[in-house]
N, C-alpha and C positions, 0 to 999 in steps of 0.2 A: 876824368865824372868816373865815378860807379857805372856799369849795365849790370842788362841781371841776364844772362845765357837760359835761352829757351830750357827747361827741361822738361821729360813725361810727369816727373809727379808737382810741377802749378800743373796743369792737366788734371791730373788724378781734384787738386783743392777744389779749384774751381768747379767740376763735375759735383762731387759732393755737396757743396756749398749751395749750386744750385736745386741739387734732390733735397735737401731742407725745406728749399722757399714747395720747389712741388710737392713732398708728404704735405704739405700746410695748406695745400688747396683742396688733395682730396678728401680733407677732413670738414668741405662746407658739405652739408646733405646737398643731393639732388634737388634740384629746381632750387633754390636760396642763393639771394644776389651774392656776388660778392661783392665785399670793402674794396673800395679803392687803394692801392696797396699804398705800402710808406713811403717815405723819402729810404733814398738806394744807396744802401753804402758801396767803398771800393774799393778789387783790388787790382792784381798789377803787377803781369811781368818784364816791367820793365821800366827804370824809375822818371820816366815823363809824360808817359801815361796808367790808364787807369780802367777800368772793366767796373759796370756797372755791375753789383751782384744782389737782389732785393733779398731782404731779411729776410725770415719764417713767417708767413698772417697771423693774426689774434684772431678767435673763434669771434662768429657776429654773435651782435647785442640777440637774443632771445632764443638762441640756436641751444638747443636739446643738450645740454651735457653727455647721456649715455651715449649720443649721437656723435659726439669730442671729437675725433681723430687723436691720438698720445700726440704726433705732431705740432698741439696746439696747448698741450701743458706749458704753466709756464716754465719748466724747465729746456724747453725744448726753443721758446722763445726767448730765451735767457743765451743761451748755443748761436746765437744768428750777430754776427757782425754787426762791430759798433757802427752810428752813423759815421762818414765823413766828415775830418775833422771833432771828433769825440774829444781829445789828448788821454792824457794818460790816465782819466778812467777809465778810457772804453781798451787800455789792454789790455788786463783780465780775459777780457770775451776775445781778443782775439788768437790769444794763448791756447785758451778752450779747445774753438773750433782746430785752430792747427795739430795738435795731438786726438783731436777726436778725427781727423782726415786721415790721418796715417802715422795711424798703433807705432808704439816705440819696440823696436827692435835690435836694439845694443845692449851690453850691459850695461848696467850703471855708472862705470865710469871712466869707463867709451864714450859716454854719453858726453860727461860733466868732461874731459877731454876737448873732445872734439866744441861742445858750444863755447869754453869759452876760450879759444882760438879762434871760431868763427867772428864772436862777437869784436876783438879785438884785429881779424882781418878787416870785417867791413865797417870799423870808427877808422882803422887807417888808412884805406880806402877812403872813405869819405876825406874827410877832414885833413888827412896826411900825418896826423899825429901814429908816429914811430914804426914809422914805411924800414925803417935800417934795420928794425929785426928780425924782415922776411926781407930778404935779397936776390930770392930766387923768385922770388912772389910779384917785385917791383924792383927789376935792374934797375930804374932809373931815379933811387930814390932820392941821393943823393940827388941831385938841381934840385934845383929851386921853385918848385912849383907851386904854379896860388892853390888851395884847397877848395877842391870842389863844392862840398857844404860846408858851415860855418859850424864851429867844435859845442859853438852853447846850444843851437838850436840844434842838435842832432840825439836821436832818444830812436833804440831799439825798440821794437813795441812786440816783439815776440819773436823768440827760437825754437825749436826742435833740431836733433841732431839723428840722423836714419842713416839703416844701410842705402849702399848707391850702388844694387843689386851683384853682391857678391859679400864677403867677410870682411878682405881685406878692400872694400872702400866705401867714404861712405860723403854724407853731404851734410851741411847744415845750411836749411833752409831760415832766413830770415824777415821780417817785416821791422819795416822802421819810417823813421819819420829826419827831415832833416827842411832845413832851408838854403835852397841853390847862395849864388853868388848875382845872380839878379834879384835874390831878396823874394824868392818867393817860395814860401812852404809849403809843405805836402807831404803829408800821409801813406798809408798803408802800401811802399816801396816795397819790392820786394827781391831780394839775392840772394844765392847759390852760392857757398866756399866748396866744392868737394877735393877728398883727400882721398889718398891712400896709405895702407896702413903699413911704413918698411923697423927696418930692423937699423938701430943709430943707437954706439956702444953696448954689443949685446941687450937693449932692450927693444920692446913691440914699442911702435908711435905712428902718429897721427901726422904726416906729411901735404901741407898743402897743397894745390896744383897750381899755377901757375893759367891766367885768363889768358881765356883764347880769344 
């Protein structure tokens, strides 16, 4: 079963998402009652667990538009995570939040290469499909192992590739959904794949690192 390694980047993402809700609260004028928070969204650093992250609040009815914080504008509200279980329509919002929380810092061609590899690795890890392509990552791929997640119910919701401390290291951060062998479907799962830049046959390429 795929697991999500702990990463300082995940703490950064969670902090930014919480900050969105905090800024929205600051937009309510002094003395005005804050409405009850809407339903929570979920993010997780572990495939089997989820942490609640409140989305940005909308301005209270009757609030003076001139006193409304910028965090309460439609663009800020749209950037909030979609509700848990939103499905495919909510995926673009997750992608926007990832990109806003972690600005791009890689050349476009490196980012494309890393995203392609990261998506394929996650699919192989979760469903068992094409694990033999990465024997260094999946050393027991030749053995018959029941996949942890059903291929038909597996979906990558969002993904970004960023540097991981130095130009020669990178991480692909993925948010995904899937149904496990027990029939439980969960979205907003988080997995990171780490890569190092190596030379193969005279050309630089990104090599995935085995899970620890």
